[in-house]
C-alpha positions as CSV (number, residue, x, y, z in Angstrom):
1,M,0.0,-0.1,0.1
2,D,1.1,3.6,-0.7
3,E,2.9,4.8,2.5
4,K,1.1,8.2,2.1
5,L,-2.3,6.5,2.6
6,I,-1.0,5.4,5.9
7,D,0.1,8.8,6.8
8,V,-3.2,10.2,6.0
9,R,-4.9,7.7,8.2
10,T,-2.4,8.5,11.0
11,L,-3.1,12.3,10.5
12,L,-6.7,12.0,10.8
13,S,-6.7,9.8,13.9
14,E,-4.5,12.8,15.5
15,G,-7.0,15.2,14.5
16,K,-4.7,17.1,11.8
17,L,-7.1,17.3,9.0
18,E,-5.4,20.2,7.0
19,T,-2.2,18.3,7.0
20,A,-3.9,14.9,6.0
21,L,-5.5,16.9,3.0
22,L,-2.3,18.4,1.8
23,I,-0.8,14.7,2.0
24,A,-3.8,13.1,0.3
25,E,-3.6,15.7,-2.5
26,S,-0.1,15.0,-3.2
27,I,-0.5,11.1,-3.9
28,E,0.4,10.6,-7.6
29,E,-1.9,7.6,-8.3
30,P,-5.3,9.1,-9.1
31,Y,-7.4,6.4,-7.7
32,W,-5.5,6.2,-4.1
33,R,-5.4,9.9,-4.1
34,D,-9.4,10.0,-4.4
35,Y,-9.5,7.1,-1.9
36,A,-7.5,9.3,0.6
37,L,-9.7,12.3,-0.2
38,R,-12.7,10.2,0.8
39,W,-11.3,9.7,4.3
40,V,-10.5,13.6,4.6
41,A,-14.0,14.5,3.4
42,E,-15.7,12.1,6.0
43,A,-13.4,13.4,8.9
44,Y,-14.3,17.0,8.0
45,A,-18.2,16.3,8.0
46,P,-19.0,16.7,11.8
47,K,-17.2,20.0,12.0
48,S,-17.3,21.6,8.6
49,P,-19.9,20.2,6.4
50,E,-19.4,22.7,3.6
51,R,-15.8,21.9,3.4
52,A,-16.4,18.2,3.5
53,I,-18.7,18.5,0.7
54,Q,-16.2,20.8,-1.3
55,I,-13.5,18.1,-0.9
56,A,-15.8,15.2,-2.0
57,E,-16.6,17.0,-5.3
58,T,-12.9,17.1,-6.1
59,I,-12.6,13.4,-6.4
60,S,-12.2,12.5,-9.9
61,T,-13.3,8.8,-9.9
62,E,-17.1,8.8,-10.1
63,S,-17.8,5.6,-8.1
64,L,-15.7,7.0,-5.2
65,R,-17.2,10.4,-5.3
66,D,-20.7,9.0,-5.2
67,D,-19.7,6.7,-2.2
68,T,-18.2,9.6,-0.4
69,L,-21.2,11.8,-0.8
70,S,-23.6,8.8,0.2
71,D,-21.3,8.8,3.5
72,L,-21.6,12.3,4.1
73,S,-25.3,12.2,3.6
74,Y,-25.5,9.5,6.2
75,I,-23.5,11.4,8.7
76,F,-25.3,14.6,8.2
77,S,-28.8,12.4,8.7
78,R,-27.4,11.1,12.0
79,E,-26.7,14.6,13.3
80,G,-30.4,15.7,12.4
81,K,-29.3,17.8,9.4
82,F,-31.7,16.4,7.1
83,K,-32.1,19.2,4.7
84,L,-28.3,19.0,4.2
85,A,-28.4,15.2,3.8
86,I,-31.0,15.4,1.0
87,D,-29.0,18.2,-0.7
88,V,-26.0,16.0,-0.8
89,A,-27.8,12.8,-1.7
90,R,-29.1,14.6,-4.7
91,R,-25.5,15.4,-6.1
92,I,-24.9,11.8,-6.4
93,K,-24.8,10.8,-10.2
94,G,-25.5,7.2,-9.9
95,E,-29.1,6.3,-9.8
96,F,-28.8,3.2,-7.5
97,A,-26.2,5.1,-5.1
98,R,-28.5,8.2,-5.0
99,K,-31.7,6.0,-4.3
100,K,-29.7,4.3,-1.4
101,A,-28.4,7.3,0.2
102,L,-32.0,9.0,-0.1
103,Q,-33.5,5.6,1.4
104,S,-30.9,5.9,4.5
105,V,-32.1,9.4,5.1
106,S,-35.8,8.4,4.9
107,T,-35.1,5.6,7.5
108,I,-33.0,7.8,9.9
109,L,-35.8,10.4,9.6
110,A,-38.5,7.8,10.6
111,K,-36.4,6.9,13.6
112,A,-36.3,10.3,14.8
113,I,-40.1,10.6,14.6
114,V,-40.6,7.2,16.2
115,E,-38.2,8.1,19.3
116,R,-40.1,11.5,19.6
117,G,-43.4,9.6,19.5
118,T,-45.3,12.5,17.9
119,E,-45.7,14.6,14.9
120,I,-42.9,16.9,13.8
121,S,-43.6,19.7,11.4
122,L,-41.5,20.0,8.2
123,S,-40.3,23.6,9.2
124,E,-38.8,22.3,12.5
125,L,-36.7,20.0,10.5
126,G,-35.8,22.6,7.8
127,L,-37.6,20.8,5.3
128,D,-40.3,21.5,2.7
129,E,-42.5,19.1,0.8
130,S,-40.3,19.0,-2.2
131,D,-37.9,17.4,0.1
132,V,-40.3,14.8,1.3
133,E,-41.2,13.7,-2.1
134,V,-37.6,12.5,-2.9
135,L,-37.7,10.5,0.0
136,K,-40.7,8.5,-1.1
137,P,-41.7,5.9,-0.2
138,L,-41.6,6.7,3.3
139,P,-41.0,4.1,5.8
140,G,-44.1,2.0,6.7
141,G,-46.1,3.7,9.6
142,I,-45.0,7.2,8.7
143,S,-47.1,9.7,6.7
144,L,-47.2,13.2,5.5
145,K,-50.3,15.5,6.7
146,D,-50.8,19.2,6.7
147,G,-47.0,19.9,6.5
148,K,-46.2,17.4,9.4
149,L,-44.5,14.1,9.6
150,M,-46.5,11.6,12.0
151,P,-46.1,8.2,13.2
152,G,-48.9,5.9,12.2
153,G,-50.5,3.0,14.4
154,E,-48.2,0.5,13.9
155,I,-44.5,1.2,14.0
156,L,-41.5,-1.0,14.9
157,R,-39.4,0.5,17.7
158,M,-35.6,0.9,16.4
159,K,-33.0,0.9,19.0
160,G,-29.4,1.1,18.7
161,E,-26.9,2.2,16.2
162,F,-27.7,1.1,12.6
163,R,-26.6,1.6,8.9
164,N,-28.3,1.1,5.8
165,E,-25.6,-1.7,4.8
166,V,-25.5,-5.3,4.1
167,V,-24.1,-7.5,7.0
168,P,-23.1,-11.0,6.1
169,L,-24.3,-13.7,8.4
170,N,-22.3,-16.6,8.8
171,E,-23.1,-20.2,9.8
172,A,-21.9,-21.4,13.2
173,P,-18.7,-23.5,12.7
174,R,-19.5,-27.2,12.4
175,S,-17.9,-29.7,14.9
176,P,-15.2,-31.9,13.2
177,P,-16.1,-35.4,12.5
178,E,-14.9,-38.1,14.9
179,R,-11.7,-40.0,13.7
180,P,-12.6,-43.6,12.9
181,D,-11.6,-46.4,15.1
182,F,-9.3,-48.7,13.2
183,G,-9.8,-51.3,15.8
184,F,-5.9,-51.7,16.8
185,G,-4.4,-52.1,19.9
186,G,-1.5,-49.7,21.2
187,R,1.2,-52.2,19.9
188,E,-0.3,-53.2,16.7
189,S,-1.2,-49.6,15.9
190,H,2.4,-48.5,16.7
191,Y,3.6,-51.4,14.2
192,L,1.3,-50.3,11.4
193,L,2.0,-46.6,11.7
194,G,5.9,-47.4,11.6
195,Y,5.3,-49.7,8.6
196,L,3.4,-46.9,6.6
197,R,6.1,-44.3,7.4
198,L,8.7,-46.8,6.2
199,I,6.9,-47.4,2.9
200,E,6.7,-43.8,2.3
201,E,10.2,-43.2,3.0
202,M,11.0,-45.8,0.4
203,A,8.8,-44.1,-1.9
204,N,6.6,-47.5,-2.5
205,V,3.5,-45.7,-3.9
206,G,2.0,-48.9,-5.0
207,E,1.9,-50.2,-1.2
208,L,0.6,-46.7,-0.2
209,E,-2.1,-46.8,-2.7
210,Y,-3.1,-50.4,-1.7
211,W,-3.3,-49.3,2.1
212,A,-5.3,-46.2,1.0
213,E,-8.0,-48.2,-0.2
214,L,-8.3,-50.4,2.8
215,F,-8.7,-47.1,5.2
216,G,-11.5,-44.7,5.1
217,E,-10.9,-40.8,5.7
218,P,-8.9,-39.4,6.9
219,M,-6.1,-42.0,6.9
220,G,-7.0,-43.1,3.3
221,D,-6.6,-39.4,2.2
222,E,-3.2,-39.0,4.0
223,L,-1.7,-42.2,2.2
224,L,-3.2,-41.0,-1.2
225,E,-1.4,-37.5,-0.5
226,A,1.8,-39.1,0.4
227,A,1.8,-41.2,-2.8
228,G,0.7,-38.2,-4.9
229,L,3.7,-36.2,-3.5
230,I,6.1,-38.8,-4.5
231,Y,4.6,-38.8,-8.0
232,L,4.8,-34.9,-8.1
233,R,8.4,-34.8,-7.1
234,A,9.1,-37.3,-9.8
235,G,7.5,-35.3,-12.2
236,I,4.5,-37.9,-12.9
237,L,1.8,-35.1,-12.8
238,G,-1.0,-37.3,-14.6
239,K,-0.7,-39.9,-11.7
240,A,-0.5,-37.0,-9.0
241,L,-3.8,-35.7,-10.3
242,E,-5.6,-39.1,-10.6
243,L,-4.7,-39.5,-6.9
244,V,-6.0,-36.0,-5.9
245,K,-9.4,-36.8,-7.5
246,K,-9.7,-39.8,-5.4
247,A,-9.3,-38.1,-2.1
248,R,-11.6,-35.9,-0.6
249,R,-9.0,-33.7,0.9
250,T,-5.4,-33.4,-0.1
251,E,-4.0,-30.1,1.3
252,D,-0.4,-29.8,0.4
253,L,-0.8,-32.1,-2.9
254,A,-3.9,-30.1,-4.2
255,Y,-2.2,-26.6,-3.4
256,L,1.3,-27.6,-5.2
257,L,-0.7,-28.9,-8.1
258,A,-2.9,-25.7,-8.4
259,I,0.4,-23.7,-8.6
260,E,1.9,-25.9,-11.2
261,A,-1.4,-25.8,-13.2
262,I,-1.2,-22.0,-13.0
263,E,2.5,-21.8,-14.2
264,R,1.5,-24.3,-17.1
265,G,-1.5,-22.2,-18.1
266,E,-4.0,-24.7,-17.4
267,P,-6.3,-22.8,-14.9
268,D,-9.2,-25.2,-15.9
269,K,-7.7,-27.6,-13.4
270,L,-8.4,-25.4,-10.5
271,A,-12.1,-26.6,-10.7
272,F,-11.2,-29.9,-9.1
273,L,-8.2,-28.8,-7.2
274,S,-9.5,-25.9,-5.2
275,P,-12.1,-27.7,-3.3
276,K,-9.5,-30.1,-2.3
277,I,-7.5,-27.2,-0.4
278,G,-9.2,-26.7,3.1
279,D,-6.9,-23.9,4.1
280,P,-8.6,-20.6,2.9
281,V,-5.2,-18.7,2.9
282,R,-3.8,-21.1,0.6
283,R,-6.8,-20.7,-1.7
284,L,-6.3,-16.9,-1.7
285,L,-2.5,-17.5,-2.5
286,V,-3.7,-19.5,-5.5
287,L,-5.8,-16.7,-6.6
288,R,-3.0,-14.4,-6.2
289,E,-0.9,-16.4,-8.8
290,V,-3.9,-16.1,-11.1
291,A,-4.1,-12.5,-10.8
292,V,-0.3,-11.8,-11.3
293,R,-0.6,-13.8,-14.6
294,G,-3.5,-11.7,-15.7
295,L,-5.6,-14.7,-15.7
296,L,-8.4,-13.5,-13.3
297,D,-12.0,-13.3,-14.0
298,R,-15.2,-13.7,-11.8
299,N,-15.7,-17.3,-12.5
300,L,-12.3,-18.2,-11.7
301,A,-12.3,-16.3,-8.5
302,E,-15.5,-18.0,-7.6
303,T,-14.0,-21.4,-8.4
304,V,-10.9,-20.8,-6.2
305,L,-12.1,-18.9,-3.1
306,L,-15.3,-21.0,-2.9
307,P,-17.2,-17.9,-1.1
308,E,-20.4,-18.3,0.7
309,S,-21.8,-15.2,-0.8
310,D,-20.9,-12.5,-3.5
311,Y,-20.3,-10.0,-0.5
312,L,-17.6,-12.3,0.9
313,L,-16.2,-12.8,-2.6
314,A,-15.9,-8.9,-2.9
315,R,-14.2,-8.4,0.4
316,L,-11.5,-11.2,-0.5
317,L,-10.9,-9.7,-3.8
318,K,-10.4,-6.2,-2.3
319,F,-8.3,-7.6,0.3
320,L,-6.1,-9.3,-2.1
321,A,-6.0,-6.0,-4.3
322,F,-4.4,-4.2,-1.2
323,E,-1.8,-7.0,-0.6
324,M,-0.9,-6.8,-4.4
325,L,-0.7,-3.0,-4.2
326,G,1.8,-3.2,-1.3
327,E,3.9,-5.8,-3.0
328,A,3.8,-3.5,-6.3
329,K,5.0,-0.4,-4.3
330,K,8.1,-2.2,-2.9
331,K,9.0,-3.6,-6.2
332,N,8.3,-0.3,-8.0
333,D,6.4,-2.6,-10.5
334,P,4.0,-0.7,-12.4
335,E,2.5,-3.7,-14.2
336,L,1.6,-5.4,-11.0
337,L,0.2,-1.9,-9.9
338,G,-2.2,-2.0,-12.7
339,K,-3.2,-5.6,-12.0
340,S,-4.0,-4.8,-8.2
341,R,-6.3,-1.9,-9.4
342,R,-8.1,-4.4,-11.6
343,V,-8.7,-6.9,-8.9
344,F,-9.9,-4.0,-6.6
345,E,-12.2,-2.8,-9.2
346,M,-13.6,-6.4,-9.6
347,G,-14.5,-6.5,-5.9
348,V,-16.0,-3.2,-5.9
349,K,-18.1,-4.0,-8.8
350,I,-19.5,-7.4,-7.3
351,Q,-20.2,-5.6,-4.2
352,R,-22.1,-3.1,-6.0
353,E,-24.1,-5.7,-7.8
354,F,-24.9,-7.6,-4.6
355,E,-26.2,-4.4,-2.6
356,E,-28.3,-3.5,-5.8
357,R,-29.8,-6.9,-5.8
358,L,-30.7,-6.5,-2.0
359,F,-31.8,-3.0,-2.5
360,Y,-34.4,-4.0,-5.2
361,Q,-35.5,-6.8,-3.3
362,S,-36.3,-4.8,-0.4
363,S,-38.1,-2.2,-2.5
364,S,-40.1,-4.7,-4.4
365,S,-41.1,-6.6,-0.9
366,S,-42.2,-2.9,0.5
367,Q,-44.1,-2.1,-2.6
368,S,-46.0,-5.5,-2.5
369,S,-46.7,-5.0,1.3
370,S,-48.2,-1.7,0.6
371,S,-50.4,-2.8,-2.2
372,H,-51.6,-5.7,0.0
373,S,-52.4,-3.2,2.9
374,S,-54.2,-0.9,0.3
375,S,-56.2,-3.8,-1.0
376,Q,-57.5,-4.7,2.5
377,S,-58.4,-1.3,3.3
378,S,-60.4,-1.0,0.1
379,S,-62.1,-4.4,0.9
380,S,-63.0,-3.1,4.3
381,K,-64.5,-0.2,3.0
382,S,-66.5,-2.2,0.6
383,S,-67.9,-4.4,3.1
384,S,-68.8,-1.5,5.5
385,S,-70.7,0.2,2.7
386,Q,-72.5,-3.0,1.8
387,S,-73.5,-3.4,5.6
388,S,-74.9,0.2,5.9
389,S,-76.7,-0.2,2.5
390,S,-78.5,-3.4,3.7
391,R,-79.5,-1.5,7.1
């Protein structure tokens, strides 16, 4: 990573905003300069909103400028500066990012009304009806009447800090399977293990494969891996690959064969090698080798990393990009610098698409719920009218 980025972070943590701004503006690489300016703008927001907006609008990378304005809009909303938050959100060029920022303002505004428990006039919030129009649809239970925002009959009380973000929920780790009992006593077990070590040292792959078929997991996998490593050292790659396919997990062998496949320009082999690698750090190292050789695309990233969600895939790609950036700076390698940026942009794109899907799913769900409520209300009125008519 560029050392000046670290300097900017340090200065901001010490409250030296002007110095941090000067350092950020001196960064040569445009993308990372914009990233540093984003941090500075956010740091200025609480004390000097106008200065924060001014800095944000100097950011040349459109996606980063939109993200910065969205963050500023959120900060101003949390401080109760709803008019300013809406004005900043309106400056966002990207339609999805703009809608997301306005939805965040709407949600925080609803929370303020709920906490107060009574109506709030628009003038008290520094708003007018045109401001409320851009926030529609308002959260359920909030309505506008006679220039006042008021809570409805049914509202979910919101507590604590929150942001309009995607939070991944990981499954609880599963307990490892019990190791099988091979049925040997202490003396016999010691003899067998000694014998297996001996045939491994003698590189007797035929004997190792024979015993591997007699044992279940995990012992069978360990013997297959031992035989496969012998074949790999001997340069018999076909046989090593054959043994990998037989085993459920072959940590070292699968990793070494994956690196070998990348060096040979055969990334298609990663489809069956990556699931055999249990260590996620090693899978990330495999992906780094793919990226360094310019072979990386989204499908290959998913194949190697086996992420539980697109959100996690995006986070891993951005982490890898920063690691590659640090290496590129140390080596003064402009080609590697360009590759790190492409990996980062891929991660940003995947995360944006993931958040956009959730946003529209949420919007569709809200609209469906609103339509259902309106239908029930119309039905109720119709029944009441019929009842009065019959009387």
